[in-house]
C-alpha positions in Angstrom: 0.0 0.0 0.0 1.3 3.4 -0.9 2.2 5.6 2.0 -0.6 7.5 3.8 1.7 10.3 4.8 2.4 11.7 1.3 0.3 14.7 2.1 1.8 15.6 5.5 3.4 18.8 4.0 0.4 20.1 2.2 0.9 23.6 3.3 4.3 23.7 1.7 3.9 21.6 -1.4 0.1 21.3 -1.9 -2.1 22.8 -4.6 -4.8 24.3 -2.5 -3.3 27.7 -2.8 -4.0 27.6 -6.6 -7.7 26.6 -6.2 -10.6 29.0 -6.3 -10.4 31.1 -3.1 -14.2 30.9 -2.6 -14.0 27.1 -2.8 -11.1 27.0 -0.3 -13.0 29.2 2.1 -16.3 27.4 1.6 -17.6 24.9 4.0 -18.8 21.8 2.1 -22.4 20.6 2.3 -22.8 18.4 5.2 -24.8 15.5 3.8 -27.0 13.2 5.9 -24.2 10.6 5.8 -21.4 12.7 7.2 -22.5 11.9 10.8 -22.2 8.3 11.7 -22.1 6.8 15.2 -18.7 5.6 16.3 -20.1 2.5 17.9 -23.1 0.2 17.4 -25.9 0.5 15.0 -26.7 3.9 13.7 -30.4 5.0 13.5 -30.7 7.6 10.7 -33.6 10.0 11.4 -32.0 13.1 9.9 -32.6 12.9 6.1 -36.3 12.4 5.7 -35.9 9.0 4.3 -38.6 6.4 4.2 -38.4 3.5 6.7 -39.6 1.0 4.0 -38.1 -0.2 0.7 -39.7 0.9 -2.6 -40.5 -2.6 -3.7 -40.4 -6.1 -2.2 -36.9 -7.5 -2.4 -35.1 -4.1 -2.6 -32.1 -3.7 -0.4 -30.8 -0.3 0.8 -32.6 1.8 -1.8 -34.7 3.7 0.7 -31.5 5.2 2.3 -29.0 7.7 1.0 -25.6 6.1 0.2 -22.4 7.4 1.7 -20.7 10.1 -0.4 -17.7 7.8 -0.6 -18.8 4.3 0.2 -16.2 2.8 2.5 -16.2 -0.8 1.2 -16.0 0.4 -2.4 -13.2 2.9 -1.6 -11.3 0.0 0.0 -11.7 -2.1 -3.1 -10.4 0.6 -5.3 -7.5 1.3 -2.9 -6.5 -2.4 -2.9 -6.5 -2.6 -6.7 -4.7 0.7 -7.3 -2.4 0.5 -4.2 -3.3 4.0 -2.9 -4.4 5.4 0.4 -8.1 6.2 0.8 -7.0 9.8 1.6 -5.9 10.1 -2.0 -9.0 8.7 -3.7 -12.3 10.4 -4.7 -15.0 8.2 -6.3 -17.1 10.0 -9.0 -19.8 9.3 -11.6 -17.4 8.3 -14.3 -14.2 10.1 -15.1 -16.4 12.9 -16.6 -17.5 14.0 -13.2 -14.0 14.1 -11.9 -13.0 16.3 -14.8 -15.9 18.6 -14.0 -15.1 18.8 -10.3 -11.5 19.6 -10.9 -12.3 22.5 -13.2 -15.0 23.7 -10.8 -12.7 23.6 -7.8 -9.6 25.2 -9.3 -10.7 27.6 -12.1 -12.3 31.0 -11.6 -14.8 31.7 -14.4 -13.7 34.3 -17.0 -10.3 34.5 -15.3 -8.5 31.2 -15.3 -7.7 28.8 -18.2 -6.8 25.2 -18.9 -4.5 23.7 -21.5 -5.5 20.8 -23.7 -3.4 18.8 -26.2 -5.5 17.9 -29.2 -6.4 15.7 -30.8 -7.7 14.5 -27.5 -10.9 13.7 -25.5 -13.4 16.4 -26.0 -14.8 16.6 -22.5 -11.9 18.5 -21.1 -12.7 21.6 -23.2 -16.4 20.9 -23.0 -16.4 21.0 -19.2 -14.3 24.2 -19.2 -16.6 25.9 -21.7 -19.7 25.1 -19.7 -18.1 26.8 -16.7 -16.9 29.9 -18.5 -13.2 28.8 -18.5 -10.9 29.4 -21.5 -9.3 26.3 -23.1 -5.8 26.9 -24.6 -4.5 24.5 -27.2 -1.0 22.9 -27.3 -1.3 20.3 -30.1 0.5 17.0 -29.9 3.6 16.6 -32.0 3.8 14.7 -35.3 4.1 11.4 -33.3 1.0 12.2 -31.2 3.2 12.8 -28.1 3.3 15.8 -25.8 5.0 19.0 -26.9 6.2 20.3 -23.6 7.5 23.6 -25.0 4.1 24.3 -26.6 2.3 23.6 -23.3 4.5 26.0 -21.5 4.2 28.6 -24.2 0.4 28.5 -24.1 0.2 28.8 -20.3 0.3 31.8 -18.0 -0.1 32.5 -14.4 -3.9 31.9 -14.7 -3.4 28.4 -16.1 -4.8 26.0 -13.4 -5.0 22.6 -15.1 -3.2 20.8 -18.0 -5.2 17.8 -19.2 -3.4 14.8 -20.7 -5.0 11.6 -21.9 -2.7 8.6 -21.8 -3.3 6.3 -23.7 -4.7 9.1 -25.8 -8.2 9.1 -27.1 -8.6 9.0 -30.1 -5.0 8.3 -31.3 -4.5 5.3 -29.0 -0.8 5.9 -28.0 0.6 6.3 -24.6 2.3 9.6 -23.8 6.0 9.8 -22.8 6.3 9.4 -19.0 9.4 11.6 -19.1 7.4 14.4 -20.8 4.6 14.1 -18.3 7.0 14.3 -15.4 8.7 17.3 -17.1 5.3 19.1 -17.1 4.7 18.2 -13.5 8.1 19.8 -12.6 7.5 22.9 -14.9 4.1 23.6 -13.3 4.9 22.6 -9.7 2.9 24.8 -7.3 1.3 26.5 -10.3 -1.1 24.1 -12.1 -2.5 20.6 -11.8 -1.3 18.1 -14.4 -4.2 15.7 -14.8 -3.5 12.4 -16.5 -6.5 10.6 -17.7 -5.6 6.9 -17.6 -9.0 5.6 -18.7 -7.3 3.0 -21.1 -4.2 2.3 -19.0 -5.2 -1.3 -18.3 -4.8 -2.1 -22.0 -1.3 -0.5 -22.2 2.1 -2.0 -21.7 3.3 1.2 -20.0 2.6 1.4 -16.2 0.4 3.9 -14.5 1.8 7.2 -13.2 0.2 6.6 -9.8 3.7 6.1 -8.2 4.7 9.6 -9.3 2.2 11.1 -7.0 4.6 10.5 -4.2 7.0 13.1 -5.5 4.7 15.5 -7.5 2.1 17.2 -5.5 0.4 18.6 -8.6 -0.2 15.3 -10.3 -3.8 13.9 -10.5 -4.7 10.6 -12.1 -8.1 9.8 -13.5 -9.4 6.2 -13.6 -12.7 4.6 -14.6 -14.4 1.2 -14.7 -16.0 2.1 -18.1 -13.5 0.8 -20.6 -11.2 -1.7 -19.0 -13.8 -3.2 -16.7 -16.7 -3.4 -19.2 -18.8 -1.1 -17.0 -19.6 1.9 -19.1 -23.2 1.6 -18.0 -22.3 1.7 -14.3 -20.8 5.2 -14.4 -18.1 5.0 -11.8 -14.7 6.6 -11.9 -12.0 7.9 -9.5 -9.6 10.7 -9.1 -6.3 10.0 -7.4 -4.5 13.0 -5.9 -2.8 14.5 -2.9 -5.0 15.0 0.2 -5.4 18.8 -0.3 -6.9 18.2 -3.8 -9.2 15.4 -2.7 -10.5 17.6 0.1 -11.4 20.3 -2.4 -13.1 17.8 -4.7 -15.2 16.6 -1.7 -16.5 20.2 -1.4 -17.8 20.5 -5.0 -18.8 16.8 -5.4 -22.6 16.0 -5.2 -23.7 14.9 -1.7 -24.6 11.4 -2.9 -22.8 10.8 -6.2 -22.7 7.0 -6.2 -26.2 5.3 -6.3 -26.7 2.2 -4.2 -27.2 -0.1 -7.3 -23.9 1.2 -8.7 -22.2 0.4 -5.4 -23.5 -3.1 -5.5 -22.5 -3.7 -9.1 -19.1 -2.2 -8.6 -18.3 -4.4 -5.6 -19.1 -7.4 -7.8 -16.9 -6.0 -10.6 -14.0 -5.4 -8.2 -14.1 -8.8 -6.6 -10.7 -10.6 -6.9 -12.1 -13.5 -9.0 -13.9 -11.1 -11.4 -10.8 -9.0 -11.8 -8.9 -12.1 -13.0 -11.7 -12.8 -15.4 -11.6 -9.2 -16.7 -7.9 -9.3 -17.2 -8.3 -12.4 -19.4 -11.0 -10.6 -21.4 -8.8 -7.7 -22.0 -6.1 -10.0 -23.3 -8.6 -11.4 -25.7 -9.5 -7.9 -26.9 -5.8 -7.0 -27.5 -5.3 -10.2 -29.5 -8.4 -9.4 -31.6 -7.2 -5.8 -32.0 -3.8 -7.0 -33.4 -5.4 -9.5 -35.8 -7.8 -6.9 -37.1 -5.0 -4.3 -37.5 -3.0 -6.7 -39.6 -6.1 -7.5 -41.7 -6.7 -3.7 -42.3 -3.2 -3.3 -43.6 -4.1 -5.4 -46.6 -7.1 -3.2 -47.8 -6.6 -0.8 -50.7 -8.6 2.0 -49.1 -6.6 1.9 -45.8 -3.7 4.3 -45.8 -2.3 3.6 -42.4 -3.2 1.9 -39.1 -1.7 3.7 -36.1 -0.1 1.7 -33.2 -2.5 1.4 -30.2 -2.2 0.9 -26.5 -6.0 0.8 -26.1 -9.1 -1.2 -27.1 -9.5 0.7 -30.4 -7.6 1.6 -33.5 -7.1 4.9 -35.3 -7.2 4.2 -39.0 -6.5 6.6 -41.9 -8.5 5.8 -44.9 -9.0 7.3 -48.4 -12.4 8.9 -47.5 -13.4 8.9 -43.8 -16.7 10.7 -44.4 -17.8 8.2 -47.1 -16.7 5.2 -45.0 -18.6 6.2 -41.9 -21.7 7.1 -43.8 -21.9 3.9 -45.8 -21.0 1.8 -42.7 -23.9 3.4 -40.8 -26.3 2.5 -43.7 -25.1 -1.1 -43.2 -25.7 -1.0 -39.4 -22.1 -0.4 -38.4 -21.3 2.8 -36.4 -17.7 4.1 -36.5 -16.3 7.3 -35.0 -15.3 9.8 -37.6 -12.2 11.7 -36.4 -11.3 13.4 -39.6 -12.4 16.8 -38.5 -10.0 16.9 -35.5 -6.7 18.7 -35.9 -4.0 16.4 -37.4 -6.5 13.6 -38.1 -7.6 14.2 -41.7 -9.1 11.1 -43.1 -9.0 9.2 -39.8 -11.7 7.0 -38.2 -11.6 5.4 -34.7 -12.7 1.8 -34.6 -13.5 0.1 -31.3 -12.6 -3.5 -31.0 -15.8 -5.6 -30.6 -16.5 -9.3 -30.7 -15.0 -11.7 -33.2 -18.2 -11.5 -35.1 -18.4 -7.7 -35.0 -14.9 -7.4 -36.4 -15.4 -10.1 -39.1 -18.5 -8.3 -40.3 -16.8 -4.9 -40.4 -13.9 -6.4 -42.3 -16.2 -8.0 -44.8 -18.0 -4.7 -45.2 -14.7 -2.9 -45.8 -13.7 -5.5 -48.4 -17.0 -4.9 -50.2 -18.5 -8.2 -49.4 -22.2 -8.6 -48.9 -23.3 -8.8 -45.3 -26.1 -11.2 -44.2 -28.6 -9.5 -42.0 -28.2 -10.4 -38.3 -31.8 -11.3 -38.0 -31.2 -14.3 -40.3 -28.3 -15.6 -38.2 -29.0 -18.5 -35.8 -27.7 -16.8 -32.7 -28.9 -16.4 -29.2 -27.7 -15.2 -25.8 -29.1 -15.9 -22.4 -28.5 -14.6 -18.9 -29.7 -16.8 -16.1 -29.6 -15.6 -12.5 -30.7 -17.5 -9.4 -29.7 -17.2 -5.8 -27.1 -19.9 -6.5 -25.7 -19.1 -10.0 -25.2 -16.2 -12.4 -24.7 -17.4 -16.0 -24.1 -15.8 -19.3 -24.3 -17.9 -22.5 -24.1 -17.0 -26.2 -24.2 -19.3 -29.2 -23.9 -18.9 -33.0 -24.9 -22.1 -34.8 -23.5 -20.9 -38.1 -20.0 -19.9 -36.9 -17.2 -22.4 -36.0 -15.7 -20.8 -32.9 -14.6 -19.1 -30.9 -15.3 -21.3 -27.9 -14.8 -19.8 -24.4 -16.2 -21.6 -21.3 -15.6 -20.9 -17.7 -17.9 -22.7 -15.2 -15.3 -23.2 -12.4 -15.7 -27.0 -12.9 -12.7 -27.9 -15.0 -13.8 -31.2 -16.5 -17.2 -29.8 -17.2 -15.6 -26.9 -19.1 -13.8 -29.6 -21.2 -17.0 -31.5 -21.9 -18.9 -28.3 -22.9 -16.0 -27.4 -25.1 -16.4 -30.9 -26.8 -20.0 -30.1 -27.5 -19.3 -26.8 -29.2 -16.3 -27.9 -31.2 -17.8 -31.3 -32.4 -21.2 -29.8 -33.1 -19.4 -26.9 -35.0 -20.8 -23.8 -33.4 -19.5 -20.8 -31.5 -20.1 -20.8 -27.7 -19.4 -18.4 -24.9 -20.4 -19.5 -21.4 -19.5 -18.1 -18.1 -20.8 -19.0 -14.7 -20.3 -17.7 -11.2 -21.8 -20.4 -9.0 -21.9 -21.5 -5.4 -19.0 -23.9 -5.8 -18.1 -23.4 -2.1 -21.1 -25.6 -1.5 -20.8 -28.1 -4.3 -20.9 -28.1 -8.1 -24.5 -29.3 -8.5 -26.2 -26.0 -9.1 -23.4 -24.8 -11.5 -23.6 -27.9 -13.6 -27.4 -28.0 -13.7 -28.0 -24.3 -14.4 -25.3 -24.2 -17.1 -27.0 -27.0 -18.9 -30.4 -25.3 -18.5 -29.0 -22.0 -19.9 -27.2 -23.7 -22.8 -30.3 -25.7 -23.7 -32.5 -22.6 -23.7 -29.9 -20.7 -25.9 -29.7 -23.6 -28.4 -33.5 -23.7 -28.6 -33.8 -20.0 -29.3 -31.0 -20.0 -31.9 -32.7 -22.8 -33.8 -35.6 -20.4 -34.4 -38.3 -21.9 -36.6 -36.0 -24.8 -37.5 -36.5 -24.5 -41.2 -34.0 -26.4 -43.3 -32.4 -28.3 -40.4 -31.6 -32.0 -40.6 -33.6 -32.5 -37.4 -32.2 -36.0 -36.6 -28.7 -37.1 -35.5 -26.9 -40.3 -34.6 -23.4 -41.5 -33.2 -20.3 -42.8 -31.7 -17.6 -45.1 -30.3 -14.6 -43.9 -28.1 -11.9 -46.5 -27.4 -13.5 -49.3 -25.4 -16.5 -47.2 -24.7 -19.5 -47.4 -27.0 -22.2 -44.8 -27.0 -25.4 -44.7 -29.0 -26.9 -41.3 -29.3 -30.2 -40.6 -31.1 -31.5 -37.0 -31.2 -34.7 -35.5 -32.6 -35.2 -31.7 -32.4 -38.9 -32.4 -32.3 -40.1 -29.6 -30.0 -41.1 -32.4 -27.5 -39.0 -33.3 -24.5 -38.0 -36.8 -23.7 -34.8 -38.4 -22.3 -33.7 -42.0 -22.2 -30.3 -42.3 -20.6 -28.6 -45.6 -19.8 -25.1 -45.7 -18.2 -23.3 -47.4 -15.4 -20.2 -45.4 -14.7 -17.4 -47.3 -12.8 -16.3 -44.2 -10.9 -18.1 -41.5 -9.0 -16.0 -38.6 -10.5 -14.1 -37.8 -13.6 -11.8 -35.0 -12.6 -14.0 -32.6 -10.6 -17.2 -33.6 -12.4 -19.5 -36.0 -10.5 -20.7 -38.8 -12.8 -24.1 -38.9 -11.1 -24.6 -35.4 -12.7 -24.1 -36.7 -16.3 -27.7 -37.8 -16.7 -28.8 -34.6 -15.1 -26.9 -32.5 -17.6 -28.5 -34.2 -20.6 -31.9 -34.1 -19.0 -31.6 -30.3 -18.6 -30.3 -29.9 -22.1 -33.0 -32.0 -23.7 -35.8 -30.4 -21.6 -34.7 -26.8 -22.4 -34.0 -27.6 -26.1 -37.4 -29.4 -26.2 -35.6 -32.4 -27.8 -36.1 -36.1 -27.8 -32.7 -37.6 -26.7 -31.6 -41.2 -26.2 -28.1 -42.0 -24.9 -26.8 -45.5 -24.1 -23.2 -45.9 -23.1 -21.1 -48.9 -22.1 -17.4 -49.3 -21.2 -14.8 -49.9 -18.6 -13.2 -46.4 -18.2 -15.5 -43.6 -16.7 -13.5 -40.8 -18.4 -13.9 -42.4 -21.8 -17.6 -43.2 -21.2 -18.4 -39.6 -20.1 -16.4 -38.0 -23.0 -18.1 -40.4 -25.4 -21.5 -39.2 -24.2 -20.6 -35.5 -24.8 -18.9 -36.1 -28.1 -21.7 -38.4 -29.3 -24.3 -35.8 -28.4 -22.3 -33.1 -30.1 -22.0 -35.1 -33.4 -25.6 -35.9 -33.3 -26.4 -32.3 -32.7 -24.1 -31.3 -35.6 -26.2 -33.5 -38.0 -29.5 -32.2 -36.5 -28.8 -28.5 -36.8 -27.2 -28.6 -40.2 -29.3 -26.6 -42.7 -30.1 -28.4 -45.9 -32.6 -26.1 -47.4 -35.6 -24.0 -46.3 -38.3 -26.6 -45.8 -39.6 -27.5 -42.3 -38.6 -31.1 -41.6 -42.0 -32.1 -40.4 -45.3 -33.2 -41.9 -47.1 -31.6 -39.0 -46.2 -28.1 -40.2 -44.4 -27.2 -37.0 -41.6 -28.4 -34.7 
């Protein structure tokens, strides 16, 4: 944990002296949550809150949240390795930008310096508060021009905003140049480094430099790297004198209770590991897409990126963005920003998203999504939270994380041998046992497969299979719209890996029921591993035959399935 004493000499090195005098002198609003009993349960009768919840099942919505919720602050501090005295939680990084401008800049007197092309909200926030924005453009390599920043500043410059990695160019700014600005403006102006995209970058955060530079402020957010743009939660990291000023101009209750609950789930150690893996997937997809773009005639250049997007220079940015929009693809036209003529910014989406964009840019005809056999399901119970997505007409990718290793392997066998893309994630009560996770994943997958099949026109409907070493499995499948399961097996072991064999029948029952399929499985053998794997592979191969489209007719004399 970073030292909690880095602000002990605030009077000598702090930035409060450069803040708005009226803000420094002002006593901040005392919200209903500033007074909390030191011991025991607190009875809040000071804020005119209701003593009942707004609907049955609600938790904590009737009460105002803390301005800086303690548990959430601790979670951020643990992840970022900072003291709570140096952290201010805000409604996204946008509110942090607004609060800093409000606290330090006197309207019609002070100014800020921005370094375009860059994030528009710095200048927007200043303009709305009557603050002049001065411009020190990035150099030809999109890095900071320290001399220009100094030239554009004067004694009324209060904040220099830097975005690193920069939006929209995607590159990280030179650490040495940022530190040079901190030194040049020591005691004069804040150097605010927006690290919204830092978790995608190879370069480390500048948080450690706060120890030696009292005017350095770091902005972070859950929006981009933690897939939580809809949550609206950010943070400003600064010396204690700056955080104290921000507390004065911050709304009394900036973080709603549902946001607190969602953010705590996002910031859990297990989920942070999951998100780190997801970010690596995005970076891999970014690099593959960048290489593919380089082969296109209309692409002039693809700029290096340390973020989850690419800046791409094309022959005609206006025409590309307009025609893409007509095809249902929205890109960000940056061609009217200084130094970005002909440039568009492209966010990195799913494999399917990027494949469709690439096909469009190659001039290939896109098939409307409504015709795709795709489905996604979210299933939440008190025991599990599951997200599953399938695309029956795309071979891969396959990504499965249930927490039960051998079950992951078996579901992977289903997707790969049946020949469809599958993403399945589950957060289940494995601390009790794997039963609920195994059952609910099968239910969710079966429901997704049923939805993806749609009206079932053109499908093979039936499928049959398969031996595996000494094990022999017979699988017969009918996507009939009617549920029936006949499962025969005598497994010689109670577990294969961490998967209980008494759950195998249960898995296929849940799949068949939620797919509304007629399924017969009969397996014999001497090795439980082989027998279980044969069941899953056999089912997958039968499913492959059954879902294969062979025309447009409905395979039923009844007129429906």
